[in-house]
Rosetta silent file (secondary structure, phi, psi, omega in degrees, C-alpha in Angstrom):
SEQUENCE: MKNLTDKLQKINTFIFDFDGVLSDGKVYTMADGEQVRATNVKDGYALHYALNKGYNIAVISGGYAESMRHRFKAFHGMEIFLQVGDKIERFNQYLADHNLTAEQVLVMGDDIPDYPMLKLAGIKCCPQDASEEIKNIVDYISPRNGGNGAVRDVIEQVMKAQGKWMNEDAFIW
SCORE:     score description
SCORE:     0.000 S_00000001
   1 L     0.000  -33.545  179.354  108.209   87.428   38.184 S_00000001
   2 H   -58.352  -42.119  179.540  110.581   86.455   41.011 S_00000001
   3 H   -60.805  -42.714  178.274  110.582   90.057   42.234 S_00000001
   4 H   -65.846  -41.712  178.390  106.763   90.081   42.332 S_00000001
   5 H   -60.595  -41.504  177.357  106.708   86.713   44.133 S_00000001
   6 H   -62.942  -41.430  179.492  109.108   88.100   46.737 S_00000001
   7 H   -64.961  -37.183 -179.773  106.885   91.163   47.177 S_00000001
   8 H   -60.101  -32.059 -179.409  103.780   88.957   47.608 S_00000001
   9 H   -62.578  -27.596 -175.184  105.418   87.375   50.672 S_00000001
  10 L   -89.202   -9.940 -173.070  105.387   90.741   52.482 S_00000001
  11 L   -75.848  128.262  171.383  101.717   91.611   51.898 S_00000001
  12 L  -130.911    4.049 -175.609   99.396   91.638   54.905 S_00000001
  13 E  -142.354  136.843  175.208   97.059   94.403   53.743 S_00000001
  14 E  -118.499  133.597  173.106   94.824   94.968   50.728 S_00000001
  15 E  -125.684  126.949 -177.488   93.397   98.350   49.760 S_00000001
  16 E  -122.813  143.431  164.085   90.849   98.523   46.962 S_00000001
  17 L   -74.490  161.340  179.312   89.032  101.253   45.113 S_00000001
  18 H   -93.822  -67.582 -175.535   85.321  100.498   44.802 S_00000001
  19 H   -68.200  120.737  179.837   84.056  101.725   41.419 S_00000001
  20 H    91.105   -7.447  177.375   85.840   99.867   38.641 S_00000001
  21 H  -121.599  -65.198  174.946   87.612   97.456   41.015 S_00000001
  22 H   -78.981  -21.446  173.850   85.054   95.925   43.396 S_00000001
  23 E  -120.973  171.307  179.550   82.325   96.858   40.918 S_00000001
  24 L   -81.847    3.879  177.906   82.337   96.940   37.134 S_00000001
  25 L    92.476   -8.659  178.166   82.213  100.733   37.239 S_00000001
  26 L   -84.387  137.372  177.063   78.584  101.034   36.247 S_00000001
  27 L  -119.671  122.290  178.526   76.357  103.093   38.523 S_00000001
  28 E  -101.407  123.845  179.226   72.609  102.600   38.288 S_00000001
  29 E   -97.502  119.352 -178.278   70.510  105.481   39.568 S_00000001
  30 L   -81.346  168.522 -177.964   67.190  104.331   40.974 S_00000001
  31 L   -59.196  -30.689 -179.726   63.959  106.377   40.874 S_00000001
  32 L   -86.095    3.015  178.753   64.510  107.468   44.490 S_00000001
  33 L    94.516  -12.726  178.448   68.022  108.733   43.651 S_00000001
  34 L   -63.331  135.882  177.475   69.877  105.832   45.289 S_00000001
  35 E  -102.874  126.860 -178.369   72.908  104.795   43.286 S_00000001
  36 E  -121.037  151.439 -179.012   73.606  101.078   43.158 S_00000001
  37 L  -130.850  151.175  176.471   76.541   99.072   41.915 S_00000001
  38 L   -95.937  135.879  175.134   76.983   95.384   41.134 S_00000001
  39 E  -121.301  170.260 -172.874   79.725   93.433   42.919 S_00000001
  40 L  -107.924  131.323 -179.470   80.984   89.895   42.433 S_00000001
  41 H   -63.339  -35.361  179.149   80.330   87.035   44.864 S_00000001
  42 H   -66.372  -38.795  173.153   83.699   85.429   44.060 S_00000001
  43 H   -61.483  -43.125 -179.839   85.438   88.668   45.036 S_00000001
  44 H   -59.815  -42.481  178.436   83.299   88.652   48.186 S_00000001
  45 H   -61.093  -47.180 -177.859   84.381   85.131   49.102 S_00000001
  46 H   -62.647  -40.041  176.729   88.065   85.995   48.700 S_00000001
  47 H   -60.954  -48.431 -179.604   87.647   89.139   50.824 S_00000001
  48 H   -60.403  -45.832 -179.372   85.874   87.170   53.543 S_00000001
  49 H   -63.459  -43.499  179.090   88.490   84.397   53.495 S_00000001
  50 H   -63.464  -40.656  176.735   91.385   86.887   53.652 S_00000001
  51 H   -60.669  -43.692  178.978   89.772   88.659   56.606 S_00000001
  52 H   -63.485  -26.624  178.742   89.408   85.315   58.385 S_00000001
  53 L   -87.051   -0.099  174.723   93.109   84.673   57.777 S_00000001
  54 L    97.536    5.838  177.610   94.029   87.957   59.461 S_00000001
  55 L   -73.746  148.833  170.884   94.704   90.245   56.525 S_00000001
  56 E   -84.443  137.305  177.099   93.813   93.937   56.780 S_00000001
  57 E  -137.345  133.299  177.201   91.387   95.056   54.089 S_00000001
  58 E  -137.716  152.420  170.763   90.182   98.558   53.307 S_00000001
  59 E  -113.630  127.772  174.803   88.199  100.277   50.602 S_00000001
  60 E  -122.731  110.733 -173.026   89.203  103.821   49.759 S_00000001
  61 L  -134.475  143.822  172.551   86.758  105.350   47.294 S_00000001
  62 L   -79.469  -18.175 -178.683   85.796  108.775   46.080 S_00000001
  63 L   -76.861  164.290  175.605   82.292  107.455   45.442 S_00000001
  64 L  -151.565  127.600  165.647   79.447  107.408   47.871 S_00000001
  65 L  -159.806  136.856 -177.842   76.231  105.489   48.232 S_00000001
  66 H   -59.138  -26.462  178.051   75.152  103.866   51.460 S_00000001
  67 H   -63.442  -26.702  177.429   74.691  100.625   49.482 S_00000001
  68 H   -64.606  -45.500  178.761   78.498  100.543   49.031 S_00000001
  69 H   -68.749  -40.608 -177.203   79.000  100.376   52.792 S_00000001
  70 H   -63.106  -33.449 -178.767   76.042   98.018   53.209 S_00000001
  71 H   -56.292  -36.563 -174.930   77.544   95.484   50.740 S_00000001
  72 L  -112.110   18.861 -179.437   80.398   94.714   53.132 S_00000001
  73 L   -56.619  -38.176 -177.952   78.628   95.290   56.438 S_00000001
  74 L   -83.830   -1.496 -179.304   78.941   91.618   57.427 S_00000001
  75 L   -91.094   82.408 -173.631   82.667   91.529   56.553 S_00000001
  76 L   -61.942  129.151 -179.566   83.947   92.174   60.074 S_00000001
  77 L    99.183  -16.054  178.758   87.233   94.013   60.179 S_00000001
  78 L   -79.461  129.772 -179.054   86.952   95.461   56.679 S_00000001
  79 E  -103.156  134.898 -176.497   87.210   99.247   56.739 S_00000001
  80 E  -118.978  119.744  177.448   85.250  101.340   54.252 S_00000001
  81 E  -117.304  112.458 -177.233   86.215  104.930   53.483 S_00000001
  82 L  -111.898  161.826 -178.606   83.821  106.671   51.095 S_00000001
  83 L    55.746   39.244 -178.850   83.737  110.164   49.596 S_00000001
  84 L   -84.921  115.470  179.441   87.503  110.371   49.976 S_00000001
  85 L   -80.110  -36.357 -178.155   88.765  113.462   48.190 S_00000001
  86 L  -119.813   96.337 -176.177   92.454  112.895   48.926 S_00000001
  87 H   -67.995  -30.261  178.097   93.311  109.207   48.660 S_00000001
  88 H   -64.976  -44.728  179.166   96.971  109.754   49.590 S_00000001
  89 H   -59.883  -45.612 -179.346   95.984  111.372   52.881 S_00000001
  90 H   -66.172  -41.065  177.937   93.569  108.521   53.684 S_00000001
  91 H   -59.606  -51.117 -179.431   96.161  105.908   52.604 S_00000001
  92 H   -62.701  -38.339  178.157   98.874  107.414   54.808 S_00000001
  93 H   -66.423  -39.998  177.900   96.482  107.699   57.756 S_00000001
  94 H   -61.309  -45.688  178.298   95.447  104.059   57.329 S_00000001
  95 H   -60.722  -44.237  179.766   99.102  102.963   57.361 S_00000001
  96 H   -63.800  -44.955 -178.983   99.780  105.045   60.467 S_00000001
  97 H   -61.362  -30.414 -175.977   96.648  103.775   62.247 S_00000001
  98 L  -107.854    7.453  178.985   97.660  100.140   61.588 S_00000001
  99 L    54.271   51.196 -177.445  101.426  100.574   62.011 S_00000001
 100 L  -111.335  155.773  168.290  102.094   99.441   58.446 S_00000001
 101 L  -104.950  158.123 -178.281  104.789  100.140   55.893 S_00000001
 102 H   -59.544  -33.549 -178.057  103.938  100.648   52.235 S_00000001
 103 H   -67.910  -12.921  177.329  105.721   97.414   51.258 S_00000001
 104 H   -88.251   -2.218 -169.852  103.133   95.450   53.271 S_00000001
 105 E  -116.251  129.632  169.836  100.274   96.860   51.207 S_00000001
 106 E  -101.731  127.613  177.185   98.798   95.781   47.880 S_00000001
 107 E  -116.409  135.468  173.337   96.625   98.460   46.269 S_00000001
 108 E  -120.594  120.659  176.595   94.265   97.862   43.361 S_00000001
 109 L  -134.969  169.025 -174.987   92.909  100.852   41.489 S_00000001
 110 L  -130.597  -12.192 -173.199   91.572  101.433   38.013 S_00000001
 111 L  -145.930  175.035 -171.084   91.568  105.122   37.130 S_00000001
 112 H   -51.797  -39.836  177.346   93.392  108.432   37.481 S_00000001
 113 H   -60.982  -19.613  178.992   92.157  109.295   41.021 S_00000001
 114 H   -86.487  -13.934 -173.725   93.905  106.091   42.201 S_00000001
 115 H   -51.849  -54.883 -177.998   97.233  107.015   40.574 S_00000001
 116 H   -61.979  -38.501  179.861   98.907  108.795   43.530 S_00000001
 117 H   -67.657  -41.489  178.072   97.850  106.108   46.021 S_00000001
 118 H   -59.941  -40.786 -177.826   99.060  103.333   43.724 S_00000001
 119 H   -58.795  -26.066 -177.638  102.462  104.998   43.389 S_00000001
 120 H   -87.957  -16.150 -171.237  102.947  104.592   47.172 S_00000001
 121 L   -74.380  151.947  173.926  101.963  100.915   47.422 S_00000001
 122 L   -64.511  -42.514  173.050  104.301   97.964   47.875 S_00000001
 123 E  -128.412  127.623 -178.769  102.442   96.181   45.073 S_00000001
 124 E  -106.464  124.237 -178.067  100.423   98.157   42.533 S_00000001
 125 E  -131.921  160.036  174.104   97.646   96.276   40.716 S_00000001
 126 E  -151.357  158.723  173.444   94.764   97.018   38.400 S_00000001
 127 L   -72.433  163.200  179.095   91.965   95.198   36.610 S_00000001
 128 L   -55.386  -35.074 -175.178   92.296   94.378   32.907 S_00000001
 129 L   -95.311   22.487  177.382   89.924   97.224   31.988 S_00000001
 130 L   -69.075  165.003  177.526   91.803   99.938   33.921 S_00000001
 131 L   -68.100  155.828 -179.336   92.801  103.193   32.240 S_00000001
 132 H   -60.336  -36.974  179.593   96.056  103.240   30.292 S_00000001
 133 H   -59.183  -37.621  179.250   97.587  105.702   32.753 S_00000001
 134 H   -75.649  -44.183  179.182   97.124  103.154   35.531 S_00000001
 135 H   -57.054  -30.809 -177.918   98.262  100.178   33.461 S_00000001
 136 L   -72.594  -15.708 -175.908  101.510  102.032   32.780 S_00000001
 137 L  -115.092   -6.404 -173.397  102.516  102.223   36.470 S_00000001
 138 L   -86.476  159.687  174.872  101.359   98.942   38.005 S_00000001
 139 L   -81.872  -27.779 -173.526  103.331   95.808   38.860 S_00000001
 140 E  -148.095  131.841  173.659  100.472   93.525   37.861 S_00000001
 141 E  -109.952  116.926  178.580   97.437   93.734   35.562 S_00000001
 142 L   -65.209  145.314  174.172   94.802   91.151   36.428 S_00000001
 143 L   -73.998   -2.974 -179.548   93.387   89.228   33.467 S_00000001
 144 L  -102.002  148.219  174.406   89.963   89.963   35.022 S_00000001
 145 L   -78.742  160.947  174.556   87.917   93.143   34.685 S_00000001
 146 L   -59.054  138.646 -179.368   86.844   95.214   37.650 S_00000001
 147 L    75.733    3.868 -177.312   83.800   93.736   39.374 S_00000001
 148 L  -134.014   40.109  173.717   84.443   90.425   37.642 S_00000001
 149 L   102.505    1.263  179.108   87.019   88.630   39.745 S_00000001
 150 H   -64.602  -38.608  179.261   90.024   91.004   39.663 S_00000001
 151 H   -65.910  -46.033  177.901   89.920   91.363   43.456 S_00000001
 152 H   -59.618  -40.918 -179.281   89.778   87.606   43.958 S_00000001
 153 H   -54.875  -50.160 -176.317   92.663   87.195   41.534 S_00000001
 154 H   -73.602  -37.345  177.001   95.064   89.344   43.564 S_00000001
 155 H   -63.190  -45.748 -179.577   93.925   88.042   46.958 S_00000001
 156 H   -60.187  -42.495 -179.436   94.272   84.469   45.741 S_00000001
 157 H   -62.971  -43.629  179.102   97.789   85.123   44.385 S_00000001
 158 H   -63.599  -48.417 -176.772   98.977   86.626   47.676 S_00000001
 159 H   -66.608  -36.180  176.155   97.453   83.864   49.770 S_00000001
 160 H   -65.378  -43.227  179.954   98.812   81.124   47.485 S_00000001
 161 H   -61.594  -28.824 -178.839  102.303   82.657   47.622 S_00000001
 162 L   -98.775    5.597  178.585  102.056   82.592   51.424 S_00000001
 163 L    70.060   27.273 -176.339  100.586   79.060   51.612 S_00000001
 164 L  -112.284    3.550 -177.929   97.276   80.285   53.005 S_00000001
 165 L   -96.660  141.472  176.555   94.877   79.483   50.137 S_00000001
 166 L    61.438   38.956  171.927   92.690   76.348   50.108 S_00000001
 167 L   -84.775  178.609 -176.236   93.466   75.259   53.633 S_00000001
 168 H   -57.763  -25.843 -179.936   90.977   73.270   55.736 S_00000001
 169 H   -85.586    0.712 -179.381   89.170   76.482   56.727 S_00000001
 170 H   -67.838  -19.559 -173.108   88.517   77.443   53.083 S_00000001
 171 H   -95.305    2.429 -177.136   85.239   75.525   53.111 S_00000001
 172 L  -111.997  124.126  178.233   83.641   77.378   56.002 S_00000001
 173 L   -84.915    0.000    0.000   81.822   80.633   55.396 S_00000001
């Protein structure tokens, strides 16, 4: 655990998959063809708070629905990359664009398309309901399922380790 705590100190960037991490992985197809996903307000609060504290946050997802981008439209500074075929390429470009090293980045993914990107991250995380292949390579498995607080769990742990959680600005949206 000490090694993980030391790694948490270096994190200034979070990268999340969408389906199965920010959502529970269910996709509802509406009559007009729009695909919608459910996300968690507690995850949303933690994302918003981390952005306000200066953390970089990105979503790198192979999925696409405009509602995915719309969900985080008001989260200024959060970058959303959808329909990403090669997550490693997008991950490496994001690091280059922000002058980051891999050890500064926590990645949370849940399934096989996230595997290569997770392997590159400073801290590799997944929700409790991730695939076995992912669980076998991560540093940390959240006790929460995707779309049900797993994102908040990892953000909260990083911010607590760095003394940035529950400060006076925690009460302001």
